[in-house]
N, C-alpha and C positions, 0 to 999 in steps of 0.2 A: 477261612483264607481262600478256599476254592470258589466260594460264592462271591467274595469280593472281587476276585480276579475275573470271574465270569461277568459280573456287573460292569466292571471297568471296560471289558472288551465290548459289551453291548453298547455302552455309552459312546465309546470311540467309534464304533461302526455307525451309529446313528449320526454322530457329528460329521463323519466323513461323507455320509449320504446326503446330509443337509447341505454341506459345502458343495458337493458335486451338483446338487439341484440348483443352488444359487448361481454357480458358474454357468450352468446351462441356461438359466433364465437371463443372465447377463449377456451371454452370447446371442441369444435370441433378440434381446433388446438392441444390441449393437447392429444386428442386421436391419432392424427398423430404422435406426439412426442413419445408417449408410444409405438406405433408400430415400429418407427425407433430405439428406445432403445432396444427393444427385438431383432430386426434384427441385431443390433450391438453386441449382445451376452449377454445383461443384462437379468438376470433371470426374468420371468414374475412376480414372487412373490415379487421380489425387486421393480420392476416398480410399481406394484399396491400399495405397502406400501409407496413408496416415493411420489406418486401422490395423496395419500389419502387426501381428504379435501383441495387440492390445489385450490388456488383462484387467480384471476387477481389482481396484485398489481398496482393500478393506480398511487400511490405515487412514486413507483420506476420508472415508465415510465416518470412521470413529472420531477423527479430529473434528469433522464438521458437526457431529452430534454433541461433542463435549461442550460443556458450559463452564469455562474456568472461573473459579471463585475470585472475587475481588479481595485480595489479601494484601495488596501493596497500596501505598500512598505515593503521591508524586515525589515526596522527599526521599522515599526509599527506591523508587523507580529510576529517577534521573541518574544517580550515581552508577546504576547498573547499565542503563541505556547509553549514557555518555560518560564513560570512564576517561581518565586522563589520557590513557594510551590512544583512545579513539580521537580525542582532541588533537593530540600530537600528530597522529596519522592524517587527520583532516587538513591540518595546516601544511604538512609536508606535501600532500597531494595537490592542495590548492596552489602551492608555489610551483610544483612540477608542471602542472597543466594550466598555469595562469593565463598564458596567451590565448589558448583555445577557450578557456572559461570566460575570459573577458570578451572575446569575439561573440560567443554564443549569448552571453548576458546582454550585450548591447543589441544583438539582433532581435531578442525576444523581450527585452525590458524586464529582466530578472537579475537581481544581484547574484553574482557568482557564488558567494558564500552559501546561499540557500540551495543552489544546485548541488554543491559538495555535501551539505548537511543531509539533504534527502538521500543522496547516494550512500552516505555513511550509515544512516539509520535503517534504510531499507535492506541493504545487502552487505554491510560492512565493506563499502567501496568495491562491490562486485565480487568479493571473495566467497560469498554464499548466496546463490541464486535459486537453490532448490534443485532436486534431482528427479522429480516426478515427470513422467511423460504428461504433457498438458492434455493431449488427446485422451489418454487413459484416465487421468484424474477427473476431467470434466465429464467424461462419459460415465464414470463410476458414480459421481455425485448426482448426475441426472437420473441414473438408474435407481439410486437410493430413494428418490421421489419427493422428499420434503420441499426441495427447491428445484424441481425438475425444469421448469420454464427458464429460470435464470441460468442454470448450468448448460442447458441445451443451447441457449443463445450464445454462451461463451464457447461451446464446442463448435458451433457453426462459424463463429468468428475466427476461431483457431484454424479451421479448415480453409477459410478464405485467405488467411495469412500465408498458409502453405501454398495455396493455389497461386498467390501473387508472387511467389518465389523469394520471400524474405528469409525463410529458414527451412531447412530440411526437417521432415518429421522426426527423425532420430535426434535432432539437435534442439527440438522445441521442448525445453525443460523448464520447470518452474516449481512452485510450491504445491502442497497438497490441494490447494484450492484453485490452482491454475494461474496464479500470478507469475509473470514471466520476466526473465532477464534481470539486468542490473537496476532497472527502474521498477520491477515488480508490477508491470502493467497487466491487468486482466486483458484477455483477447479483444474485448470490445473497446477498451481504452487504447489498445495498440492501434486499432483501425481508426480511431478518432484523433489520436495525438502523436503517434510515433512519426519520426522525421528521418529522412535519408539525408543527413547533413553533409556527408562526404561525397554524395553524388554518385555512388557506385551502383545504384539501382536497387539496393536492399536497405530496408529499415532494420538495422541490426542492433537491438537493445541488449544482446547477449555479449558481444565481444568488440564492438566498435565504439570507442569513447565519444567521438564527435556525434554519433547518432544517440548515444546514451544521454549526453548532456543536453543536446538540442531537444530531444523528446521530452525530457523532464521540464525544461524551460518552456516548451510549447504548451505542455499541459497546464502549467501554472498561468501562463499568459491567457490561455483560452478560458480559464475559470475565474478571471478577474484580478490577477496579480497586479500590484502597483509598485514600481521601482522607486517611487518617491516617498515610500513609507517603509517602516519596519513591520514586525509581526505583532508585537504586544509589549507591554511593560508590566512588571510586577508592581502591585500597589498595596496600600493598606486602606482600610475604611475607618474613619474617625468615629463613626456612629453606625447604628444598625441601618442596613439598606433593605428596603421593601423587597422581598423575594420576587415580586412581580417585575422588578426592574433588572433582574439578573438573567443571564443567558444570551446567546448570540443573536437572538431575534430582536432584542432591544438595542437600539442605536441612539446614542446621545453625544453631543459635542463634549470636548474636554472641559470646556467652561461649565457645562451643566453637571458633569460628574464632580467637578471641583465644588460646586455649590451644594452637592449632596454629601460632601464629606470624604470624597475619595482623594487620596494623596499619593505622591510617589512613595516608593518603598522606604526611602530614608526619612519620610515625614514631611518633605518639602512640597510646595505647591505644584500642581500640574501646569504644563505650558498653557498660556492663555490663548487657546485656539478654538474658534468656532467653526473652522472649515474642515476639521478632522472629526469624524465620528468614531465611536468605539463602543464595545460591549463589555459588561462586567461579567467575568467568567470565573466560576469556582470549580476547578477540575476535581477536587475532592469534596469538601464541605466547608462550612464557615470557619472551621478551625484550621484549614489548610491554606495553601497558597491562593492568592487572588490576582487575577490579571485583567487589565484593560486590553482588549484584543481589537485589532484593526482588520481591514479588508483582507490582508494577506493571511491572517489566521484562518479566516473563512475559506480561503483558497486551499490552505493545507488540510482543512477538514474535508474538503471535497476529495482530496487525494486519499485520505484515510479518516473515517469518521470516529476518531479517538482523540480526546483532549490530550491524553498522555503522549500520543504520537506527535501532535502538533507542537506541544511544548518542547518535546525532545528535539525536534528539528530546529525550532527557533532557538533553543538554548545552545545547541551545537553551532548554529550559524553565528550566534553572538560570541561564542568562545573563539571562533575563527576570526571574527572581526576585531575583538579586543585583545587577542593574544598575538595576532600576526602583525609584525612591524612593517 
């Protein structure tokens, strides 16, 4: 018993020493980051304020290293991602903010229901935006090293956002990966797409709905959104399709897909259109759901490179459209 207690004490001491060494290494790394930020033109006062009380987020590193197993199918994922209560909430908030959403939608050429759907899928309409310090999370992930260049770029972008006065360091909160605010923009996306729609001098994607909605719409517009089209349609295939013809890289007209045996989900013919191109996408495999996807699906995939994400946003947008009177 004494030997076991002694061994445990030795192991605990070793772990404590290793942790202290890691923290020291991180602090040294942070000093290097601060120097690089100042060399890049960030004011020293901004750098000091941003890095005040910064700490190593080991949970962020663990989350980045983890590789979740693919145990869901789209049929099991969608009821969890878009339950009825979320549809009901989406419709209620759509109606509540309809005037603003309509104005933003017309300004950027994006159907308002998709703005609401993105808002709902990303952060449950702003109710969960993450509580990590974006500076701490991106610094920790850069320190970890596997994707150092990417997270250093995000960190430097976050410092620019603070420098520009859009958010105070203490209020720059996000996910473990540094995705921020109600739109969950990475810092570089913020610099490219965030909008000060209410004209107060700040691009506030954390707490100002005009900025939230306009920033989401601006992102979609800039990556190719079309307000004269929807996102996708679920289809069936009457016969085997050559795998080389599937995937978002292959574009064919609806008439061409019709000739290849693709039909609406109810078995009826596709619209006779040669002016609209679409891709045949299998989010799971040949036994799962099949979609003909349009340009707007590609835009959603630019936002998040996940077929499940794109389908969830489109599905919620459709529920808003077909349920709202």
